N, CA, C, O and the ligand as a Tripos MOL2 file, in Angstrom:
@<TRIPOS>MOLECULE
protein
  297   295    75     0     0
PROTEIN
NO_CHARGES

@<TRIPOS>ATOM
      1 N           5.8440   -1.0240   -5.9490 N.3       1 MET1
      2 CA          4.6770   -0.5200   -6.7000 C.3       1 MET1
      3 C           3.4940   -0.2720   -5.7620 C.2       1 MET1
      4 O           2.8240    0.7580   -5.8340 O.2       1 MET1
      5 N           3.2570   -1.2540   -4.8750 N.am      2 LEU2
      6 CA          2.1530   -1.1160   -3.9790 C.3       2 LEU2
      7 C           2.3230    0.0850   -3.0640 C.2       2 LEU2
      8 O           1.3640    0.7670   -2.7040 O.2       2 LEU2
      9 N           3.6360    0.3300   -2.6860 N.am      3 ASN3
     10 CA          3.9470    1.4780   -1.8380 C.3       3 ASN3
     11 C           3.4890    2.7700   -2.4790 C.2       3 ASN3
     12 O           2.8210    3.5980   -1.8590 O.2       3 ASN3
     13 N           3.8700    2.9180   -3.7520 N.am      4 GLU4
     14 CA          3.5550    4.1140   -4.4930 C.3       4 GLU4
     15 C           2.0250    4.2380   -4.6990 C.2       4 GLU4
     16 O           1.4610    5.3330   -4.6950 O.2       4 GLU4
     17 N           1.4040    3.1010   -4.8740 N.am      5 TYR5
     18 CA         -0.0410    3.1060   -5.0050 C.3       5 TYR5
     19 C          -0.6980    3.7020   -3.7550 C.2       5 TYR5
     20 O          -1.5440    4.5930   -3.8290 O.2       5 TYR5
     21 N          -0.2770    3.1780   -2.6220 N.am      6 VAL6
     22 CA         -0.8310    3.6250   -1.3510 C.3       6 VAL6
     23 C          -0.4780    5.0870   -1.0970 C.2       6 VAL6
     24 O          -1.2960    5.8410   -0.5700 O.2       6 VAL6
     25 N           0.7200    5.4850   -1.4650 N.am      7 ASP7
     26 CA          1.1590    6.8820   -1.2630 C.3       7 ASP7
     27 C           0.4830    7.8280   -2.2370 C.2       7 ASP7
     28 O           0.4580    9.0410   -2.0250 O.2       7 ASP7
     29 N          -0.0690    7.2640   -3.3120 N.am      8 GLY8
     30 CA         -0.7000    8.0980   -4.3200 C.3       8 GLY8
     31 C           0.3000    8.7080   -5.2680 C.2       8 GLY8
     32 O          -0.0350    9.6560   -5.9770 O.2       8 GLY8
     33 N           1.5330    8.1910   -5.3080 N.am      9 THR9
     34 CA          2.5680    8.6990   -6.1880 C.3       9 THR9
     35 C           2.8100    7.7850   -7.3740 C.2       9 THR9
     36 O           3.7650    7.9730   -8.1280 O.2       9 THR9
     37 N           1.9330    6.7840   -7.5390 N.am     10 ILE10
     38 CA          2.1690    5.7950   -8.5650 C.3      10 ILE10
     39 C           1.7960    6.3590   -9.9410 C.2      10 ILE10
     40 O           0.9290    7.2230  -10.0700 O.2      10 ILE10
     41 N           2.4700    5.8460  -10.9450 N.am     11 ASP11
     42 CA          2.1650    6.1530  -12.3500 C.3      11 ASP11
     43 C           0.6880    5.7830  -12.6290 C.2      11 ASP11
     44 O           0.2660    4.6770  -12.2920 O.2      11 ASP11
     45 N          -0.0980    6.6900  -13.2360 N.am     12 PRO12
     46 CA         -1.5210    6.4050  -13.4670 C.3      12 PRO12
     47 C          -1.7640    5.1350  -14.2490 C.2      12 PRO12
     48 O          -2.7240    4.4130  -13.9810 O.2      12 PRO12
     49 N          -0.8820    4.8440  -15.2420 N.am     13 GLY13
     50 CA         -1.0540    3.6430  -16.0300 C.3      13 GLY13
     51 C          -0.9110    2.3880  -15.2080 C.2      13 GLY13
     52 O          -1.7220    1.4690  -15.3160 O.2      13 GLY13
     53 N           0.1220    2.3470  -14.3820 N.am     14 ILE14
     54 CA          0.3460    1.2400  -13.4690 C.3      14 ILE14
     55 C          -0.8100    1.1030  -12.4730 C.2      14 ILE14
     56 O          -1.2730    0.0160  -12.1280 O.2      14 ILE14
     57 N          -1.2320    2.2810  -12.0450 N.am     15 CYS15
     58 CA         -2.3240    2.3270  -11.0620 C.3      15 CYS15
     59 C          -3.5610    1.6430  -11.6090 C.2      15 CYS15
     60 O          -4.2210    0.8790  -10.9060 O.2      15 CYS15
     61 N          -3.8740    1.9220  -12.8750 N.am     16 GLU16
     62 CA         -5.0560    1.3330  -13.4960 C.3      16 GLU16
     63 C          -4.9510   -0.1760  -13.5600 C.2      16 GLU16
     64 O          -5.8910   -0.9060  -13.2490 O.2      16 GLU16
     65 N          -3.7690   -0.6200  -13.9770 N.am     17 GLU17
     66 CA         -3.5060   -2.0550  -14.0750 C.3      17 GLU17
     67 C          -3.6540   -2.7060  -12.7330 C.2      17 GLU17
     68 O          -4.2310   -3.7870  -12.6200 O.2      17 GLU17
     69 N          -3.1420   -2.0640  -11.7210 N.am     18 PHE18
     70 CA         -3.1890   -2.6270  -10.3990 C.3      18 PHE18
     71 C          -4.6240   -2.6570   -9.8710 C.2      18 PHE18
     72 O          -5.0310   -3.6070   -9.2030 O.2      18 PHE18
     73 N          -5.3670   -1.6260  -10.1760 N.am     19 GLU19
     74 CA         -6.7480   -1.5490   -9.7040 C.3      19 GLU19
     75 C          -7.5730   -2.6950  -10.3770 C.2      19 GLU19
     76 O          -8.4730   -3.2740   -9.7690 O.2      19 GLU19
     77 N          -7.2320   -2.9820  -11.6170 N.am     20 ARG20
     78 CA         -7.9080   -4.1100  -12.2780 C.3      20 ARG20
     79 C          -7.6060   -5.3990  -11.5730 C.2      20 ARG20
     80 O          -8.4950   -6.2230  -11.3600 O.2      20 ARG20
     81 N          -6.3300   -5.5830  -11.2020 N.am     21 HIS21
     82 CA         -5.9280   -6.7610  -10.4890 C.3      21 HIS21
     83 C          -6.6490   -6.8450   -9.1170 C.2      21 HIS21
     84 O          -7.1360   -7.9020   -8.7140 O.2      21 HIS21
     85 N          -6.6930   -5.7210   -8.4400 N.am     22 MET22
     86 CA         -7.2760   -5.6350   -7.0930 C.3      22 MET22
     87 C          -8.7600   -6.0260   -7.1240 C.2      22 MET22
     88 O          -9.2760   -6.6720   -6.2120 O.2      22 MET22
     89 N          -9.4120   -5.6150   -8.1930 N.am     23 ALA23
     90 CA        -10.8840   -5.8390   -8.2980 C.3      23 ALA23
     91 C         -11.1800   -7.3380   -8.1720 C.2      23 ALA23
     92 O         -12.2440   -7.7300   -7.6930 O.2      23 ALA23
     93 N         -10.2210   -8.1750   -8.6100 N.am     24 GLY24
     94 CA        -10.4960   -9.6150   -8.5640 C.3      24 GLY24
     95 C          -9.6860  -10.3140   -7.5000 C.2      24 GLY24
     96 O          -9.6670  -11.5440   -7.4570 O.2      24 GLY24
     97 N          -9.0170   -9.5700   -6.6410 N.am     25 CYS25
     98 CA         -8.0810  -10.1670   -5.6920 C.3      25 CYS25
     99 C          -8.3490   -9.6440   -4.2980 C.2      25 CYS25
    100 O          -7.8690   -8.5790   -3.9110 O.2      25 CYS25
    101 N          -9.1330  -10.4220   -3.5430 N.am     26 ASN26
    102 CA         -9.5210   -9.9500   -2.2080 C.3      26 ASN26
    103 C          -8.3640   -9.7120   -1.2580 C.2      26 ASN26
    104 O          -8.3760   -8.7130   -0.5380 O.2      26 ASN26
    105 N          -7.3320  -10.6110   -1.2210 N.am     27 PRO27
    106 CA         -6.2100  -10.3410   -0.3030 C.3      27 PRO27
    107 C          -5.5930   -8.9830   -0.5350 C.2      27 PRO27
    108 O          -5.2410   -8.2920    0.4210 O.2      27 PRO27
    109 N          -5.4550   -8.5860   -1.7920 N.am     28 CYS28
    110 CA         -4.8570   -7.2600   -2.0850 C.3      28 CYS28
    111 C          -5.7410   -6.1640   -1.5710 C.2      28 CYS28
    112 O          -5.2380   -5.1860   -1.0170 O.2      28 CYS28
    113 N          -7.0280   -6.2830   -1.7290 N.am     29 GLN29
    114 CA         -7.9540   -5.2860   -1.2280 C.3      29 GLN29
    115 C          -7.7770   -5.0780    0.2750 C.2      29 GLN29
    116 O          -7.7530   -3.9570    0.7810 O.2      29 GLN29
    117 N          -7.6530   -6.2370    0.9730 N.am     30 VAL30
    118 CA         -7.5250   -6.1810    2.4080 C.3      30 VAL30
    119 C          -6.1960   -5.4960    2.7960 C.2      30 VAL30
    120 O          -6.1730   -4.6510    3.6900 O.2      30 VAL30
    121 N          -5.1270   -5.8540    2.1410 N.am     31 VAL31
    122 CA         -3.8050   -5.2550    2.4470 C.3      31 VAL31
    123 C          -3.8450   -3.7480    2.2130 C.2      31 VAL31
    124 O          -3.4550   -2.9820    3.0950 O.2      31 VAL31
    125 N          -4.2930   -3.3200    1.0830 N.am     32 VAL32
    126 CA         -4.3170   -1.9090    0.7220 C.3      32 VAL32
    127 C          -5.2320   -1.1410    1.7060 C.2      32 VAL32
    128 O          -4.9190   -0.0260    2.1230 O.2      32 VAL32
    129 N          -6.3300   -1.7480    2.0500 N.am     33 ASP33
    130 CA         -7.2700   -1.1580    2.9780 C.3      33 ASP33
    131 C          -6.6110   -0.9090    4.3370 C.2      33 ASP33
    132 O          -6.7460    0.1600    4.9320 O.2      33 ASP33
    133 N          -5.9020   -1.9220    4.8020 N.am     34 ASN34
    134 CA         -5.2290   -1.8060    6.0810 C.3      34 ASN34
    135 C          -4.1670   -0.7140    6.0830 C.2      34 ASN34
    136 O          -4.0520    0.0480    7.0430 O.2      34 ASN34
    137 N          -3.3940   -0.6420    5.0050 N.am     35 ILE35
    138 CA         -2.3470    0.3480    4.9300 C.3      35 ILE35
    139 C          -2.9940    1.7720    4.8900 C.2      35 ILE35
    140 O          -2.5220    2.6940    5.5540 O.2      35 ILE35
    141 N          -4.0610    1.9150    4.1100 N.am     36 ARG36
    142 CA         -4.6810    3.2020    4.0040 C.3      36 ARG36
    143 C          -5.2100    3.6740    5.3630 C.2      36 ARG36
    144 O          -5.1070    4.8470    5.7210 O.2      36 ARG36
    145 N          -5.7750    2.7250    6.1000 N.am     37 LYS37
    146 CA         -6.3580    3.0550    7.3950 C.3      37 LYS37
    147 C          -5.2350    3.4940    8.3480 C.2      37 LYS37
    148 O          -5.3900    4.4460    9.1120 O.2      37 LYS37
    149 N          -4.1190    2.7880    8.2870 N.am     38 THR38
    150 CA         -2.9570    3.0940    9.1180 C.3      38 THR38
    151 C          -2.4590    4.5130    8.8300 C.2      38 THR38
    152 O          -2.1870    5.2890    9.7470 O.2      38 THR38
    153 N          -2.3440    4.8390    7.5220 N.am     39 ILE39
    154 CA         -1.8560    6.1230    7.1150 C.3      39 ILE39
    155 C          -2.8600    7.2160    7.5270 C.2      39 ILE39
    156 O          -2.4640    8.2870    7.9870 O.2      39 ILE39
    157 N          -4.1400    6.9390    7.3580 N.am     40 GLN40
    158 CA         -5.1740    7.9360    7.7420 C.3      40 GLN40
    159 C          -5.1210    8.2030    9.2310 C.2      40 GLN40
    160 O          -5.1840    9.3550    9.6600 O.2      40 GLN40
    161 N          -5.0070    7.1430   10.0280 N.am     41 LEU41
    162 CA         -4.9450    7.2730   11.4490 C.3      41 LEU41
    163 C          -3.7890    8.2140   11.8250 C.2      41 LEU41
    164 O          -3.9030    9.0870   12.6860 O.2      41 LEU41
    165 N          -2.6820    7.9820   11.1330 N.am     42 TYR42
    166 CA         -1.5030    8.7490   11.4200 C.3      42 TYR42
    167 C          -1.6940   10.2090   11.0100 C.2      42 TYR42
    168 O          -1.2630   11.1210   11.7160 O.2      42 TYR42
    169 N          -2.3340   10.4190    9.8830 N.am     43 ARG43
    170 CA         -2.4700   11.7770    9.3460 C.3      43 ARG43
    171 C          -3.4500   12.6240   10.1620 C.2      43 ARG43
    172 O          -3.3200   13.8480   10.1820 O.2      43 ARG43
    173 N          -4.4420   11.9940   10.8450 N.am     44 VAL44
    174 CA         -5.3220   12.8510   11.6380 C.3      44 VAL44
    175 C          -4.6590   13.2020   12.9740 C.2      44 VAL44
    176 O          -5.1830   14.0150   13.7360 O.2      44 VAL44
    177 N          -3.5170   12.5910   13.2510 N.am     45 GLY45
    178 CA         -2.7760   12.9400   14.4570 C.3      45 GLY45
    179 C          -2.0610   14.2980   14.2720 C.2      45 GLY45
    180 O          -2.3660   15.0300   13.3310 O.2      45 GLY45
    181 N          -1.1480   14.6190   15.1350 N.am     46 GLU46
    182 CA         -0.5300   15.9470   15.0610 C.3      46 GLU46
    183 C           0.4860   16.0480   13.9290 C.2      46 GLU46
    184 O           0.8240   17.1490   13.4930 O.2      46 GLU46
    185 N           0.9720   14.9110   13.4550 N.am     47 CYS47
    186 CA          1.9220   14.9530   12.3370 C.3      47 CYS47
    187 C           1.1840   14.7430   10.9930 C.2      47 CYS47
    188 O           0.3530   13.8460   10.8560 O.2      47 CYS47
    189 N           1.5030   15.5650   10.0520 N.am     48 HIS48
    190 CA          0.8630   15.4260    8.7610 C.3      48 HIS48
    191 C           1.7600   14.7550    7.7670 C.2      48 HIS48
    192 O           1.3090   14.2660    6.7310 O.2      48 HIS48
    193 N           3.0600   14.7310    8.0900 N.am     49 GLU49
    194 CA          3.9990   14.0450    7.2210 C.3      49 GLU49
    195 C           4.3880   12.7260    7.8920 C.2      49 GLU49
    196 O           4.6320   12.6780    9.0970 O.2      49 GLU49
    197 N           4.4410   11.6730    7.1020 N.am     50 LEU50
    198 CA          4.8730   10.3880    7.6480 C.3      50 LEU50
    199 C           6.3960   10.4500    7.8020 C.2      50 LEU50
    200 O           7.1180   10.7060    6.8390 O.2      50 LEU50
    201 N           6.8620   10.2150    9.0070 N.am     51 PRO51
    202 CA          8.3190   10.2320    9.1730 C.3      51 PRO51
    203 C           8.9300    9.0910    8.3390 C.2      51 PRO51
    204 O           8.2990    8.0520    8.1390 O.2      51 PRO51
    205 N          10.1230    9.2920    7.8730 N.am     52 LEU52
    206 CA         10.8130    8.3350    7.0210 C.3      52 LEU52
    207 C          10.8620    6.9620    7.6800 C.2      52 LEU52
    208 O          10.6290    5.9450    7.0270 O.2      52 LEU52
    209 N          11.1590    6.9390    8.9480 N.am     53 GLU53
    210 CA         11.2920    5.6920    9.6560 C.3      53 GLU53
    211 C           9.9730    4.9370    9.6770 C.2      53 GLU53
    212 O           9.9500    3.7190    9.4980 O.2      53 GLU53
    213 N           8.8950    5.6400    9.8890 N.am     54 PHE54
    214 CA          7.5750    5.0490    9.9170 C.3      54 PHE54
    215 C           7.2380    4.5000    8.5440 C.2      54 PHE54
    216 O           6.7330    3.3850    8.4140 O.2      54 PHE54
    217 N           7.5280    5.3080    7.5010 N.am     55 ARG55
    218 CA          7.2410    4.8340    6.1530 C.3      55 ARG55
    219 C           8.0300    3.6290    5.8070 C.2      55 ARG55
    220 O           7.5030    2.7010    5.1930 O.2      55 ARG55
    221 N           9.2950    3.6010    6.1820 N.am     56 ALA56
    222 CA         10.1510    2.4690    5.8740 C.3      56 ALA56
    223 C           9.6080    1.2120    6.5280 C.2      56 ALA56
    224 O           9.5920    0.1370    5.9280 O.2      56 ALA56
    225 N           9.1670    1.3640    7.7610 N.am     57 ARG57
    226 CA          8.6010    0.2290    8.4770 C.3      57 ARG57
    227 C           7.3250   -0.2710    7.8140 C.2      57 ARG57
    228 O           7.1070   -1.4720    7.6550 O.2      57 ARG57
    229 N           6.5030    0.6760    7.4400 N.am     58 LEU58
    230 CA          5.2520    0.3740    6.7690 C.3      58 LEU58
    231 C           5.5020   -0.3730    5.4660 C.2      58 LEU58
    232 O           4.8560   -1.3820    5.1820 O.2      58 LEU58
    233 N           6.4330    0.1250    4.6900 N.am     59 HIS59
    234 CA          6.7430   -0.4690    3.4230 C.3      59 HIS59
    235 C           7.3250   -1.8810    3.5890 C.2      59 HIS59
    236 O           7.0610   -2.7780    2.7880 O.2      59 HIS59
    237 N           8.0990   -2.0450    4.6180 N.am     60 GLU60
    238 CA          8.6630   -3.3570    4.8780 C.3      60 GLU60
    239 C           7.5780   -4.3690    5.2240 C.2      60 GLU60
    240 O           7.5930   -5.5010    4.7420 O.2      60 GLU60
    241 N           6.6540   -3.9550    6.0480 N.am     61 THR61
    242 CA          5.5290   -4.8070    6.4020 C.3      61 THR61
    243 C           4.7210   -5.1400    5.1480 C.2      61 THR61
    244 O           4.3190   -6.2790    4.9140 O.2      61 THR61
    245 N           4.5060   -4.1000    4.3640 N.am     62 LEU62
    246 CA          3.7270   -4.2550    3.1420 C.3      62 LEU62
    247 C           4.3940   -5.2700    2.2220 C.2      62 LEU62
    248 O           3.7400   -6.1620    1.6810 O.2      62 LEU62
    249 N           5.7160   -5.1180    2.0520 N.am     63 ARG63
    250 CA          6.4380   -6.0410    1.1420 C.3      63 ARG63
    251 C           6.3510   -7.4450    1.6340 C.2      63 ARG63
    252 O           6.1340   -8.3510    0.8300 O.2      63 ARG63
    253 N           6.5080   -7.6860    2.9260 N.am     64 ALA64
    254 CA          6.4300   -8.9990    3.4900 C.3      64 ALA64
    255 C           5.0670   -9.6200    3.2730 C.2      64 ALA64
    256 O           4.9470  -10.7860    2.8970 O.2      64 ALA64
    257 N           4.0260   -8.8050    3.5220 N.am     65 LYS65
    258 CA          2.6400   -9.3040    3.3370 C.3      65 LYS65
    259 C           2.4240   -9.6460    1.8780 C.2      65 LYS65
    260 O           1.8940  -10.7070    1.5460 O.2      65 LYS65
    261 N           2.8290   -8.7590    1.0320 N.am     66 TRP66
    262 CA          2.6650   -8.9220   -0.4180 C.3      66 TRP66
    263 C           3.3090  -10.2560   -0.8440 C.2      66 TRP66
    264 O           2.7200  -11.0190   -1.6090 O.2      66 TRP66
    265 N           4.4870  -10.5160   -0.3530 N.am     67 LYS67
    266 CA          5.2030  -11.6970   -0.7170 C.3      67 LYS67
    267 C           4.4420  -12.9700   -0.3190 C.2      67 LYS67
    268 O           4.4170  -13.9430   -1.0730 O.2      67 LYS67
    269 N           3.8450  -12.9580    0.8260 N.am     68 THR68
    270 CA          3.1040  -14.1420    1.2890 C.3      68 THR68
    271 C           1.8600  -14.2970    0.4470 C.2      68 THR68
    272 O           1.4340  -15.4200    0.1760 O.2      68 THR68
    273 N           1.2600  -13.1780    0.0200 N.am     69 LEU69
    274 CA          0.0470  -13.2510   -0.7840 C.3      69 LEU69
    275 C           0.3280  -13.6260   -2.2070 C.2      69 LEU69
    276 O          -0.4230  -14.3680   -2.8400 O.2      69 LEU69
    277 N           1.4480  -13.0900   -2.7140 N.am     70 HIS70
    278 CA          1.7690  -13.2640   -4.1310 C.3      70 HIS70
    279 C           3.2150  -13.7270   -4.2520 C.2      70 HIS70
    280 O           4.1160  -12.9010   -4.3940 O.2      70 HIS70
    281 N           3.4490  -15.0280   -4.1990 N.am     71 PRO71
    282 CA          4.8310  -15.5100   -4.3720 C.3      71 PRO71
    283 C           5.3700  -15.1150   -5.7340 C.2      71 PRO71
    284 O           6.5760  -14.9130   -5.8760 O.2      71 PRO71
    285 N           4.5120  -14.9980   -6.7410 N.am     72 LYS72
    286 CA          4.9270  -14.5560   -8.0520 C.3      72 LYS72
    287 C           4.4940  -13.1130   -8.2250 C.2      72 LYS72
    288 O           3.4050  -12.7290   -7.7960 O.2      72 LYS72
    289 N           5.3670  -12.2900   -8.8710 N.am     73 PRO73
    290 CA          4.9520  -10.8950   -9.1010 C.3      73 PRO73
    291 C           3.7590  -10.8480  -10.0490 C.2      73 PRO73
    292 O           3.5060  -11.7910  -10.7990 O.2      73 PRO73
    293 N           3.0330   -9.7370  -10.0030 N.am     74 ILE74
    294 CA          1.8420   -9.6120  -10.8530 C.3      74 ILE74
    295 C           2.3030   -9.5820  -12.3240 C.2      74 ILE74
    296 O           1.4750   -9.4810  -13.2280 O.2      74 ILE74
    297 ZN         -3.5240   -9.6260   -5.5630 Zn       75 ZN75
@<TRIPOS>BOND
     1     1     2 1
     2     2     3 1
     3     3     4 2
     4     3     5 am
     5     5     6 1
     6     6     7 1
     7     7     8 2
     8     7     9 am
     9     9    10 1
    10    10    11 1
    11    11    12 2
    12    11    13 am
    13    13    14 1
    14    14    15 1
    15    15    16 2
    16    15    17 am
    17    17    18 1
    18    18    19 1
    19    19    20 2
    20    19    21 am
    21    21    22 1
    22    22    23 1
    23    23    24 2
    24    23    25 am
    25    25    26 1
    26    26    27 1
    27    27    28 2
    28    27    29 am
    29    29    30 1
    30    30    31 1
    31    31    32 2
    32    31    33 am
    33    33    34 1
    34    34    35 1
    35    35    36 2
    36    35    37 am
    37    37    38 1
    38    38    39 1
    39    39    40 2
    40    39    41 am
    41    41    42 1
    42    42    43 1
    43    43    44 2
    44    43    45 am
    45    45    46 1
    46    46    47 1
    47    47    48 2
    48    47    49 am
    49    49    50 1
    50    50    51 1
    51    51    52 2
    52    51    53 am
    53    53    54 1
    54    54    55 1
    55    55    56 2
    56    55    57 am
    57    57    58 1
    58    58    59 1
    59    59    60 2
    60    59    61 am
    61    61    62 1
    62    62    63 1
    63    63    64 2
    64    63    65 am
    65    65    66 1
    66    66    67 1
    67    67    68 2
    68    67    69 am
    69    69    70 1
    70    70    71 1
    71    71    72 2
    72    71    73 am
    73    73    74 1
    74    74    75 1
    75    75    76 2
    76    75    77 am
    77    77    78 1
    78    78    79 1
    79    79    80 2
    80    79    81 am
    81    81    82 1
    82    82    83 1
    83    83    84 2
    84    83    85 am
    85    85    86 1
    86    86    87 1
    87    87    88 2
    88    87    89 am
    89    89    90 1
    90    90    91 1
    91    91    92 2
    92    91    93 am
    93    93    94 1
    94    94    95 1
    95    95    96 2
    96    95    97 am
    97    97    98 1
    98    98    99 1
    99    99   100 2
   100    99   101 am
   101   101   102 1
   102   102   103 1
   103   103   104 2
   104   103   105 am
   105   105   106 1
   106   106   107 1
   107   107   108 2
   108   107   109 am
   109   109   110 1
   110   110   111 1
   111   111   112 2
   112   111   113 am
   113   113   114 1
   114   114   115 1
   115   115   116 2
   116   115   117 am
   117   117   118 1
   118   118   119 1
   119   119   120 2
   120   119   121 am
   121   121   122 1
   122   122   123 1
   123   123   124 2
   124   123   125 am
   125   125   126 1
   126   126   127 1
   127   127   128 2
   128   127   129 am
   129   129   130 1
   130   130   131 1
   131   131   132 2
   132   131   133 am
   133   133   134 1
   134   134   135 1
   135   135   136 2
   136   135   137 am
   137   137   138 1
   138   138   139 1
   139   139   140 2
   140   139   141 am
   141   141   142 1
   142   142   143 1
   143   143   144 2
   144   143   145 am
   145   145   146 1
   146   146   147 1
   147   147   148 2
   148   147   149 am
   149   149   150 1
   150   150   151 1
   151   151   152 2
   152   151   153 am
   153   153   154 1
   154   154   155 1
   155   155   156 2
   156   155   157 am
   157   157   158 1
   158   158   159 1
   159   159   160 2
   160   159   161 am
   161   161   162 1
   162   162   163 1
   163   163   164 2
   164   163   165 am
   165   165   166 1
   166   166   167 1
   167   167   168 2
   168   167   169 am
   169   169   170 1
   170   170   171 1
   171   171   172 2
   172   171   173 am
   173   173   174 1
   174   174   175 1
   175   175   176 2
   176   175   177 am
   177   177   178 1
   178   178   179 1
   179   179   180 2
   180   179   181 am
   181   181   182 1
   182   182   183 1
   183   183   184 2
   184   183   185 am
   185   185   186 1
   186   186   187 1
   187   187   188 2
   188   187   189 am
   189   189   190 1
   190   190   191 1
   191   191   192 2
   192   191   193 am
   193   193   194 1
   194   194   195 1
   195   195   196 2
   196   195   197 am
   197   197   198 1
   198   198   199 1
   199   199   200 2
   200   199   201 am
   201   201   202 1
   202   202   203 1
   203   203   204 2
   204   203   205 am
   205   205   206 1
   206   206   207 1
   207   207   208 2
   208   207   209 am
   209   209   210 1
   210   210   211 1
   211   211   212 2
   212   211   213 am
   213   213   214 1
   214   214   215 1
   215   215   216 2
   216   215   217 am
   217   217   218 1
   218   218   219 1
   219   219   220 2
   220   219   221 am
   221   221   222 1
   222   222   223 1
   223   223   224 2
   224   223   225 am
   225   225   226 1
   226   226   227 1
   227   227   228 2
   228   227   229 am
   229   229   230 1
   230   230   231 1
   231   231   232 2
   232   231   233 am
   233   233   234 1
   234   234   235 1
   235   235   236 2
   236   235   237 am
   237   237   238 1
   238   238   239 1
   239   239   240 2
   240   239   241 am
   241   241   242 1
   242   242   243 1
   243   243   244 2
   244   243   245 am
   245   245   246 1
   246   246   247 1
   247   247   248 2
   248   247   249 am
   249   249   250 1
   250   250   251 1
   251   251   252 2
   252   251   253 am
   253   253   254 1
   254   254   255 1
   255   255   256 2
   256   255   257 am
   257   257   258 1
   258   258   259 1
   259   259   260 2
   260   259   261 am
   261   261   262 1
   262   262   263 1
   263   263   264 2
   264   263   265 am
   265   265   266 1
   266   266   267 1
   267   267   268 2
   268   267   269 am
   269   269   270 1
   270   270   271 1
   271   271   272 2
   272   271   273 am
   273   273   274 1
   274   274   275 1
   275   275   276 2
   276   275   277 am
   277   277   278 1
   278   278   279 1
   279   279   280 2
   280   279   281 am
   281   281   282 1
   282   282   283 1
   283   283   284 2
   284   283   285 am
   285   285   286 1
   286   286   287 1
   287   287   288 2
   288   287   289 am
   289   289   290 1
   290   290   291 1
   291   291   292 2
   292   291   293 am
   293   293   294 1
   294   294   295 1
   295   295   296 2
@<TRIPOS>SUBSTRUCTURE
     1 MET1         2 RESIDUE 1 A MET
     2 LEU2         6 RESIDUE 1 A LEU
     3 ASN3        10 RESIDUE 1 A ASN
     4 GLU4        14 RESIDUE 1 A GLU
     5 TYR5        18 RESIDUE 1 A TYR
     6 VAL6        22 RESIDUE 1 A VAL
     7 ASP7        26 RESIDUE 1 A ASP
     8 GLY8        30 RESIDUE 1 A GLY
     9 THR9        34 RESIDUE 1 A THR
    10 ILE10       38 RESIDUE 1 A ILE
    11 ASP11       42 RESIDUE 1 A ASP
    12 PRO12       46 RESIDUE 1 A PRO
    13 GLY13       50 RESIDUE 1 A GLY
    14 ILE14       54 RESIDUE 1 A ILE
    15 CYS15       58 RESIDUE 1 A CYS
    16 GLU16       62 RESIDUE 1 A GLU
    17 GLU17       66 RESIDUE 1 A GLU
    18 PHE18       70 RESIDUE 1 A PHE
    19 GLU19       74 RESIDUE 1 A GLU
    20 ARG20       78 RESIDUE 1 A ARG
    21 HIS21       82 RESIDUE 1 A HIS
    22 MET22       86 RESIDUE 1 A MET
    23 ALA23       90 RESIDUE 1 A ALA
    24 GLY24       94 RESIDUE 1 A GLY
    25 CYS25       98 RESIDUE 1 A CYS
    26 ASN26      102 RESIDUE 1 A ASN
    27 PRO27      106 RESIDUE 1 A PRO
    28 CYS28      110 RESIDUE 1 A CYS
    29 GLN29      114 RESIDUE 1 A GLN
    30 VAL30      118 RESIDUE 1 A VAL
    31 VAL31      122 RESIDUE 1 A VAL
    32 VAL32      126 RESIDUE 1 A VAL
    33 ASP33      130 RESIDUE 1 A ASP
    34 ASN34      134 RESIDUE 1 A ASN
    35 ILE35      138 RESIDUE 1 A ILE
    36 ARG36      142 RESIDUE 1 A ARG
    37 LYS37      146 RESIDUE 1 A LYS
    38 THR38      150 RESIDUE 1 A THR
    39 ILE39      154 RESIDUE 1 A ILE
    40 GLN40      158 RESIDUE 1 A GLN
    41 LEU41      162 RESIDUE 1 A LEU
    42 TYR42      166 RESIDUE 1 A TYR
    43 ARG43      170 RESIDUE 1 A ARG
    44 VAL44      174 RESIDUE 1 A VAL
    45 GLY45      178 RESIDUE 1 A GLY
    46 GLU46      182 RESIDUE 1 A GLU
    47 CYS47      186 RESIDUE 1 A CYS
    48 HIS48      190 RESIDUE 1 A HIS
    49 GLU49      194 RESIDUE 1 A GLU
    50 LEU50      198 RESIDUE 1 A LEU
    51 PRO51      202 RESIDUE 1 A PRO
    52 LEU52      206 RESIDUE 1 A LEU
    53 GLU53      210 RESIDUE 1 A GLU
    54 PHE54      214 RESIDUE 1 A PHE
    55 ARG55      218 RESIDUE 1 A ARG
    56 ALA56      222 RESIDUE 1 A ALA
    57 ARG57      226 RESIDUE 1 A ARG
    58 LEU58      230 RESIDUE 1 A LEU
    59 HIS59      234 RESIDUE 1 A HIS
    60 GLU60      238 RESIDUE 1 A GLU
    61 THR61      242 RESIDUE 1 A THR
    62 LEU62      246 RESIDUE 1 A LEU
    63 ARG63      250 RESIDUE 1 A ARG
    64 ALA64      254 RESIDUE 1 A ALA
    65 LYS65      258 RESIDUE 1 A LYS
    66 TRP66      262 RESIDUE 1 A TRP
    67 LYS67      266 RESIDUE 1 A LYS
    68 THR68      270 RESIDUE 1 A THR
    69 LEU69      274 RESIDUE 1 A LEU
    70 HIS70      278 RESIDUE 1 A HIS
    71 PRO71      282 RESIDUE 1 A PRO
    72 LYS72      286 RESIDUE 1 A LYS
    73 PRO73      290 RESIDUE 1 A PRO
    74 ILE74      294 RESIDUE 1 A ILE
    75 ZN75       297 GROUP 0 **** ****
């Protein structure tokens, strides 16, 4: 879910719910912020599309971080 949120492909309903959660959850704000910065840095480079391998790595890191922050799903 967080992956889709960061990619901007998430369902708007889920997005709203998640944004409400984020508003009161600092660790989530930090994680999403970091991911966004990473993606932005990449996008201003010569490639405008994230290669699948890069995305997979990003999502894996994201999932691991998310798990440490939230042992229980939202
Ligand atoms: Zn959270």
